[in-house]
PAVEX-815880 format. One record per residue: residue number from 1; z, y, x of N, C-alpha, C, O in turn. Coordinates in pm, 1 decimal. Each point is the difference from the previous one (the first is absolute). Last residue first. Layout:
% PAVEX-815880
<num:NUM	nZ:Z	nY:Y	nX:X	caZ:Z	caY:Y	caX:X	cZ:Z	cY:Y	cX:X	oZ:Z	oY:Y	oX:X>
...
//
This chain:
% PAVEX-815880
<num:85	nZ:-630.9	nY:-464.0	nX:202.9	caZ:-76.8	caY:96.3	caX:-72.0	cZ:-124.9	cY:38.9	cX:79.0	oZ:-79.1	oY:82.3	oX:-46.1>
<num:84	nZ:538.3	nY:-250.7	nX:277.8	caZ:-57.2	caY:-51.9	caX:-130.9	cZ:-87.7	cY:115.6	cX:-52.5	oZ:38.3	oY:116.4	oX:11.8>
<num:83	nZ:250.8	nY:-282.0	nX:488.6	caZ:-80.8	caY:86.3	caX:-88.7	cZ:-56.4	cY:-62.0	cX:-116.2	oZ:-39.1	oY:-116.7	oX:3.6>
<num:82	nZ:473.5	nY:70.2	nX:360.8	caZ:-99.5	caY:-78.1	caX:-73.7	cZ:-72.4	cY:89.7	cX:-94.3	oZ:64.3	oY:62.3	oX:-84.5>
<num:81	nZ:254.6	nY:3.6	nX:570.7	caZ:-43.1	caY:43.7	caX:-135.4	cZ:-111.4	cY:-99.6	cX:-58.2	oZ:-85.4	oY:-50.4	oX:72.9>
<num:80	nZ:461.2	nY:-127.3	nX:278.0	caZ:-118.8	caY:82.8	caX:0.6	cZ:-39.0	cY:38.8	cX:-142.2	oZ:28.8	oY:-73.7	oX:-94.4>
<num:79	nZ:490.2	nY:-39.5	nX:217.6	caZ:-129.6	caY:-61.5	caX:-13.1	cZ:-114.0	cY:101.5	cX:0.5	oZ:19.8	oY:118.4	oX:-27.3>
<num:78	nZ:479.4	nY:-40.3	nX:52.4	caZ:-63.1	caY:-50.2	caX:123.8	cZ:-129.7	cY:-71.1	cX:-18.1	oZ:-47.5	oY:-61.1	oX:95.6>
<num:77	nZ:267.6	nY:172.9	nX:-521.7	caZ:93.0	caY:-4.5	caX:108.9	cZ:-64.2	cY:-73.6	cX:120.0	oZ:0.0	oY:-122.6	oX:10.7>
<num:76	nZ:-338.4	nY:319.2	nX:-360.5	caZ:121.9	caY:-71.3	caX:-9.5	cZ:74.2	cY:11.3	cX:126.1	oZ:-46.6	oY:62.9	oX:95.0>
<num:75	nZ:-411.2	nY:140.3	nX:-424.5	caZ:71.5	caY:-18.6	caX:130.0	cZ:134.3	cY:-65.0	cX:-25.9	oZ:52.4	oY:2.3	oX:-111.4>
<num:74	nZ:-570.3	nY:81.9	nX:-137.0	caZ:136.8	caY:-53.0	caX:-17.1	cZ:64.1	cY:-15.7	cX:142.8	oZ:-51.8	oY:-71.1	oX:86.1>
<num:73	nZ:-375.0	nY:378.9	nX:-306.2	caZ:50.8	caY:-86.2	caX:102.0	cZ:139.7	cY:-31.0	cX:-19.1	oZ:80.1	oY:89.8	oX:-26.2>
<num:72	nZ:-536.4	nY:74.0	nX:-282.4	caZ:139.6	caY:-10.8	caX:23.5	cZ:19.3	cY:-66.8	cX:129.6	oZ:-82.9	oY:-82.5	oX:38.3>
<num:71	nZ:-337.2	nY:395.6	nX:-262.6	caZ:41.4	caY:-123.4	caX:54.0	cZ:157.7	cY:8.1	cX:14.3	oZ:58.8	oY:107.9	oX:7.7>
<num:70	nZ:-534.8	nY:154.6	nX:-256.3	caZ:142.6	caY:-10.1	caX:25.8	cZ:30.9	cY:-137.3	cX:70.9	oZ:-68.6	oY:-99.7	oX:-22.2>
<num:69	nZ:-371.9	nY:467.1	nX:-85.6	caZ:42.7	caY:-130.8	caX:35.6	cZ:151.7	cY:5.5	cX:34.7	oZ:46.3	oY:85.3	oX:75.7>
<num:68	nZ:-431.3	nY:220.5	nX:-382.2	caZ:105.7	caY:0.9	caX:98.7	cZ:40.2	cY:-148.5	cX:25.8	oZ:-13.3	oY:-82.1	oX:-90.7>
<num:67	nZ:-398.7	nY:428.3	nX:-170.5	caZ:56.1	caY:-124.6	caX:46.4	cZ:109.3	cY:19.0	cX:100.9	oZ:-2.5	oY:90.7	oX:83.1>
<num:66	nZ:-77.7	nY:324.3	nX:-391.2	caZ:-94.5	caY:-96.6	caX:45.5	cZ:79.3	cY:-132.1	cX:39.3	oZ:115.0	oY:-21.8	oX:-38.0>
<num:65	nZ:169.7	nY:429.6	nX:76.2	caZ:-110.9	caY:-3.3	caX:-91.0	cZ:-99.3	cY:-94.6	cX:52.0	oZ:-25.4	oY:-1.0	oX:120.5>
<num:64	nZ:556.2	nY:-61.0	nX:-4.0	caZ:-133.4	caY:65.2	caX:46.4	cZ:-96.9	cY:-2.6	cX:-113.8	oZ:5.6	oY:-91.8	oX:-81.8>
<num:63	nZ:539.4	nY:117.0	nX:15.1	caZ:-109.7	caY:-92.9	caX:13.8	cZ:-127.0	cY:74.9	cX:44.8	oZ:-22.8	oY:116.0	oX:-34.6>
<num:62	nZ:534.6	nY:-16.3	nX:-21.0	caZ:-98.9	caY:79.8	caX:64.4	cZ:-127.8	cY:-90.0	cX:27.4	oZ:-50.5	oY:0.5	oX:112.3>
<num:61	nZ:451.4	nY:-178.1	nX:-299.3	caZ:-25.7	caY:119.6	caX:-83.8	cZ:-108.0	cY:93.0	cX:58.3	oZ:-44.5	oY:93.1	oX:-67.1>
<num:60	nZ:195.0	nY:-627.2	nX:86.5	caZ:-67.3	caY:97.5	caX:88.8	cZ:-34.5	cY:124.0	cX:-83.6	oZ:-104.5	oY:3.1	oX:-64.9>
<num:59	nZ:478.9	nY:-419.9	nX:-17.9	caZ:-96.2	caY:90.6	caX:-55.1	cZ:-50.0	cY:100.6	cX:118.4	oZ:79.4	oY:65.1	oX:67.9>
<num:58	nZ:152.6	nY:-600.5	nX:-129.9	caZ:6.9	caY:127.6	caX:64.8	cZ:-117.5	cY:88.1	cX:-47.0	oZ:-111.1	oY:-49.6	oX:-18.3>
<num:57	nZ:402.9	nY:-468.0	nX:-51.8	caZ:-105.1	caY:94.4	caX:-33.8	cZ:27.7	cY:129.3	cX:70.5	oZ:113.1	oY:28.3	oX:39.6>
<num:56	nZ:22.9	nY:-612.4	nX:-52.5	caZ:20.8	caY:134.6	caX:42.7	cZ:-108.0	cY:94.0	cX:-64.8	oZ:-104.3	oY:-46.6	oX:-46.0>
<num:55	nZ:363.7	nY:-486.6	nX:23.5	caZ:-105.0	caY:87.0	caX:-39.6	cZ:37.4	cY:142.8	cX:46.0	oZ:116.6	oY:39.4	oX:0.7>
<num:54	nZ:22.8	nY:-582.9	nX:155.1	caZ:40.4	caY:133.5	caX:-36.2	cZ:-120.9	cY:83.0	cX:-25.9	oZ:-102.6	oY:-18.1	oX:65.7>
<num:53	nZ:300.7	nY:-530.0	nX:30.9	caZ:-107.6	caY:89.1	caX:-48.5	cZ:56.0	cY:135.3	cX:-39.6	oZ:97.3	oY:9.9	oX:-74.7>
<num:52	nZ:171.7	nY:-280.2	nX:450.0	caZ:-70.0	caY:-35.5	caX:-123.2	cZ:-93.9	cY:96.6	cX:-45.5	oZ:-28.8	oY:95.2	oX:72.5>
<num:51	nZ:502.9	nY:-28.8	nX:229.0	caZ:-121.5	caY:-77.7	caX:9.5	cZ:-49.1	cY:-26.7	cX:-137.5	oZ:74.7	oY:-1.4	oX:-97.9>
<num:50	nZ:226.4	nY:440.0	nX:259.9	caZ:3.9	caY:-138.0	caX:-71.5	cZ:-131.1	cY:-66.4	cX:13.5	oZ:-103.0	oY:66.5	oX:-11.4>
<num:49	nZ:274.0	nY:425.0	nX:112.3	caZ:40.4	caY:-109.2	caX:86.8	cZ:20.8	cY:-134.1	cX:-69.1	oZ:107.9	oY:-59.1	oX:3.2>
<num:48	nZ:-474.2	nY:472.1	nX:-107.6	caZ:140.7	caY:-38.5	caX:-36.9	cZ:37.4	cY:-128.7	cX:85.7	oZ:-82.5	oY:-87.2	oX:27.2>
<num:47	nZ:-271.3	nY:465.6	nX:132.0	caZ:2.8	caY:-127.4	caX:-63.6	cZ:149.1	cY:-27.6	cX:-28.3	oZ:87.6	oY:29.3	oX:81.3>
<num:46	nZ:-361.1	nY:466.7	nX:-28.6	caZ:91.2	caY:-100.1	caX:58.5	cZ:5.3	cY:-125.7	cX:-86.2	oZ:-17.6	oY:5.3	oX:-121.7>
<num:45	nZ:-372.8	nY:366.4	nX:230.9	caZ:74.7	caY:-57.6	caX:-113.1	cZ:89.3	cY:-103.5	cX:56.6	oZ:-45.4	oY:-93.5	oX:65.9>
<num:44	nZ:-260.1	nY:551.1	nX:123.6	caZ:58.7	caY:-128.0	caX:17.5	cZ:73.7	cY:-41.4	cX:-130.4	oZ:45.7	oY:84.4	oX:-77.1>
<num:43	nZ:-493.4	nY:271.6	nX:215.8	caZ:138.3	caY:-18.3	caX:-42.2	cZ:44.8	cY:-139.8	cX:38.9	oZ:-79.2	oY:-80.8	oX:48.3>
<num:42	nZ:-351.5	nY:284.0	nX:93.9	caZ:45.7	caY:82.4	caX:-109.0	cZ:142.3	cY:-8.3	cX:-34.1	oZ:60.9	oY:102.2	oX:-31.6>
<num:41	nZ:-438.3	nY:-176.8	nX:464.9	caZ:118.3	caY:-48.0	caX:-62.9	cZ:51.5	cY:104.0	cX:-103.7	oZ:20.1	oY:118.1	oX:28.3>
<num:40	nZ:-541.1	nY:-214.9	nX:130.5	caZ:113.0	caY:80.0	caX:26.3	cZ:116.5	cY:-49.9	cX:-79.9	oZ:-15.3	oY:-47.0	oX:-112.7>
<num:39	nZ:-489.3	nY:-151.3	nX:321.2	caZ:108.1	caY:9.9	caX:-97.5	cZ:102.9	cY:92.1	cX:44.4	oZ:25.8	oY:15.8	oX:119.4>
<num:38	nZ:-565.1	nY:-163.1	nX:-33.2	caZ:104.9	caY:89.9	caX:58.0	cZ:106.9	cY:25.0	cX:-108.7	oZ:-20.4	oY:76.8	oX:-93.9>
<num:37	nZ:-341.6	nY:-369.3	nX:-17.9	caZ:26.0	caY:-29.7	caX:150.7	cZ:121.8	cY:80.9	cX:51.6	oZ:86.0	oY:-51.1	oX:71.7>
<num:36	nZ:-281.4	nY:80.3	nX:-527.5	caZ:25.4	caY:-144.6	caX:20.4	cZ:30.0	cY:-35.9	cX:143.1	oZ:29.9	oY:-115.4	oX:30.6>
<num:35	nZ:-114.9	nY:567.6	nX:-240.6	caZ:-123.9	caY:-70.2	caX:49.6	cZ:26.6	cY:-149.5	cX:18.8	oZ:-93.3	oY:-72.4	oX:34.8>
<num:34	nZ:424.7	nY:398.9	nX:-185.7	caZ:-120.7	caY:47.1	caX:-73.0	cZ:-122.3	cY:-86.2	cX:37.6	oZ:-98.5	oY:-5.6	oX:-73.6>
<num:33	nZ:643.0	nY:-134.4	nX:69.9	caZ:-105.9	caY:36.1	caX:85.1	cZ:-122.9	cY:47.0	cX:-93.8	oZ:-21.0	oY:-53.4	oX:-108.9>
<num:32	nZ:605.8	nY:-79.6	nX:142.6	caZ:-117.2	caY:32.9	caX:-74.6	cZ:-113.4	cY:46.2	cX:94.5	oZ:23.4	oY:57.9	oX:106.1>
<num:31	nZ:509.9	nY:-350.2	nX:-140.5	caZ:-104.5	caY:77.9	caX:71.0	cZ:-121.1	cY:31.1	cX:-82.7	oZ:-26.2	oY:-74.9	oX:-94.0>
<num:30	nZ:587.3	nY:-108.2	nX:99.6	caZ:-118.8	caY:23.2	caX:-80.6	cZ:-94.2	cY:92.8	cX:74.5	oZ:39.5	oY:107.6	oX:45.0>
<num:29	nZ:369.5	nY:-482.9	nX:73.1	caZ:-56.5	caY:129.3	caX:35.7	cZ:-132.2	cY:12.9	cX:-77.6	oZ:-87.5	oY:-86.5	oX:2.3>
<num:28	nZ:566.6	nY:-212.3	nX:-79.7	caZ:-146.0	caY:6.2	caX:-5.7	cZ:-36.5	cY:141.5	cX:42.7	oZ:64.8	oY:97.4	oX:-38.4>
<num:27	nZ:397.1	nY:-410.3	nX:164.9	caZ:-69.9	caY:112.6	caX:-64.1	cZ:-145.1	cY:-18.1	cX:-3.0	oZ:-57.1	oY:-74.3	oX:79.8>
<num:26	nZ:385.0	nY:-272.0	nX:62.4	caZ:84.1	caY:117.5	caX:-16.0	cZ:-67.1	cY:117.8	cX:-77.1	oZ:67.0	oY:72.7	oX:-73.4>
<num:25	nZ:-67.1	nY:-659.7	nX:188.8	caZ:-79.3	caY:121.2	caX:-49.7	cZ:97.2	cY:106.2	cX:-24.4	oZ:104.2	oY:-21.5	oX:-62.0>
<num:24	nZ:24.9	nY:-429.4	nX:199.5	caZ:-25.1	caY:101.4	caX:109.7	cZ:-71.8	cY:118.2	cX:-53.7	oZ:-11.1	oY:97.5	oX:74.3>
<num:23	nZ:132.2	nY:-487.0	nX:-350.5	caZ:117.1	caY:69.6	caX:43.3	cZ:-26.6	cY:104.3	cX:107.8	oZ:85.0	oY:86.5	oX:21.5>
<num:22	nZ:-472.9	nY:-205.2	nX:-370.7	caZ:95.0	caY:-81.8	caX:73.8	cZ:109.5	cY:80.5	cX:54.1	oZ:0.8	oY:120.8	oX:-23.6>
<num:21	nZ:-368.6	nY:-82.3	nX:-417.3	caZ:74.4	caY:62.9	caX:112.2	cZ:85.2	cY:-101.2	cX:65.6	oZ:63.9	oY:-80.7	oX:-67.6>
<num:20	nZ:-525.5	nY:113.5	nX:-255.7	caZ:111.9	caY:-92.3	caX:25.3	cZ:67.7	cY:53.5	cX:130.9	oZ:-61.4	oY:-0.8	oX:106.6>
<num:19	nZ:-217.4	nY:322.4	nX:-450.9	caZ:0.5	caY:-79.5	caX:116.5	cZ:113.5	cY:-100.5	cX:-2.8	oZ:99.2	oY:18.6	oX:-70.5>
<num:18	nZ:-416.2	nY:393.6	nX:-216.2	caZ:100.6	caY:-102.3	caX:-14.6	cZ:-7.3	cY:-88.0	cX:128.8	oZ:-110.9	oY:-29.2	oX:44.8>
<num:17	nZ:-53.4	nY:564.8	nX:-222.3	caZ:-19.0	caY:-119.9	caX:71.7	cZ:121.7	cY:-90.6	cX:-18.7	oZ:112.8	oY:44.1	oX:-21.8>
<num:16	nZ:-386.4	nY:459.4	nX:-113.5	caZ:85.4	caY:-104.0	caX:-49.4	cZ:-22.6	cY:-123.3	cX:81.1	oZ:-114.9	oY:-39.5	oX:19.4>
<num:15	nZ:-5.6	nY:615.9	nX:-44.4	caZ:-11.3	caY:-127.1	caX:71.5	cZ:105.3	cY:-98.6	cX:-55.2	oZ:114.7	oY:39.1	oX:-21.0>
<num:14	nZ:-375.3	nY:440.2	nX:-158.7	caZ:114.7	caY:-88.9	caX:-2.6	cZ:-31.4	cY:-131.2	cX:69.7	oZ:-97.0	oY:-68.4	oX:-32.9>
<num:13	nZ:-96.8	nY:600.6	nX:44.9	caZ:-32.3	caY:-144.7	caX:8.9	cZ:124.2	cY:-74.5	cX:7.0	oZ:82.0	oY:22.6	oX:89.0>
<num:12	nZ:-98.2	nY:449.5	nX:-353.0	caZ:-44.8	caY:-38.9	caX:135.1	cZ:-52.5	cY:-142.0	cX:2.1	oZ:-59.9	oY:-45.1	oX:-97.6>
<num:11	nZ:201.3	nY:289.0	nX:-301.1	caZ:98.9	caY:47.0	caX:99.2	cZ:-40.0	cY:-26.3	cX:143.7	oZ:60.3	oY:53.8	oX:92.8>
<num:10	nZ:-310.6	nY:-197.5	nX:-477.7	caZ:0.1	caY:144.0	caX:-9.5	cZ:97.0	cY:59.0	cX:108.6	oZ:-14.0	oY:115.3	oX:40.8>
<num:9	nZ:-182.8	nY:-585.1	nX:80.2	caZ:62.2	caY:51.9	caX:-119.2	cZ:-11.3	cY:152.8	cX:5.1	oZ:-50.8	oY:57.8	oX:96.1>
<num:8	nZ:-167.0	nY:-537.9	nX:164.2	caZ:3.4	caY:144.7	caX:-5.4	cZ:61.0	cY:41.3	cX:-140.8	oZ:-45.6	oY:-48.4	oX:-103.6>
<num:7	nZ:140.5	nY:-411.8	nX:394.7	caZ:-59.3	caY:59.7	caX:-120.6	cZ:11.9	cY:149.3	cX:4.4	oZ:106.2	oY:55.4	oX:28.2>
<num:6	nZ:-58.2	nY:-549.3	nX:290.3	caZ:5.8	caY:147.8	caX:-3.0	cZ:-70.6	cY:54.5	cX:-120.2	oZ:-116.4	oY:-33.6	oX:-22.0>
<num:5	nZ:352.7	nY:-468.4	nX:231.9	caZ:-97.1	caY:73.6	caX:-69.1	cZ:25.0	cY:152.5	cX:2.9	oZ:112.8	oY:44.5	oX:21.6>
<num:4	nZ:43.9	nY:-589.8	nX:136.2	caZ:-7.1	caY:136.4	caX:49.3	cZ:-105.3	cY:72.0	cX:-74.1	oZ:-114.3	oY:-45.7	oX:1.9>
<num:3	nZ:412.7	nY:-466.9	nX:37.6	caZ:-81.1	caY:88.2	caX:-78.5	cZ:7.5	cY:144.1	cX:62.1	oZ:106.5	oY:42.6	oX:44.7>
<num:2	nZ:85.5	nY:-430.5	nX:171.0	caZ:-44.8	caY:-66.5	caX:-123.8	cZ:-94.8	cY:86.6	cX:-77.2	oZ:-93.1	oY:-51.2	oX:-62.1>
<num:1	nZ:247.7	nY:-7.9	nX:598.7	caZ:-31.3	caY:105.6	caX:-107.2	cZ:-55.2	cY:-80.5	cX:-117.9	oZ:-100.8	oY:-70.0	oX:9.5>
//
């Protein structure tokens, strides 16, 4: 993970991240928590089938009021999930 940030906007919370992707990466799973321990799955973002640096973004239109914690997990072909955030 090269960069990961979240910004509150009028439309919700916008997540932006940049990673170095290898050939086995297939998708990112986006999760959110109100307490930093109990996460729920919100969405998935597919990874393009190319290695190298890739940037992604996703909007949470139903952002929590107050603090929220976001994390990403990257899954791939037969590999264990890797968590970020």
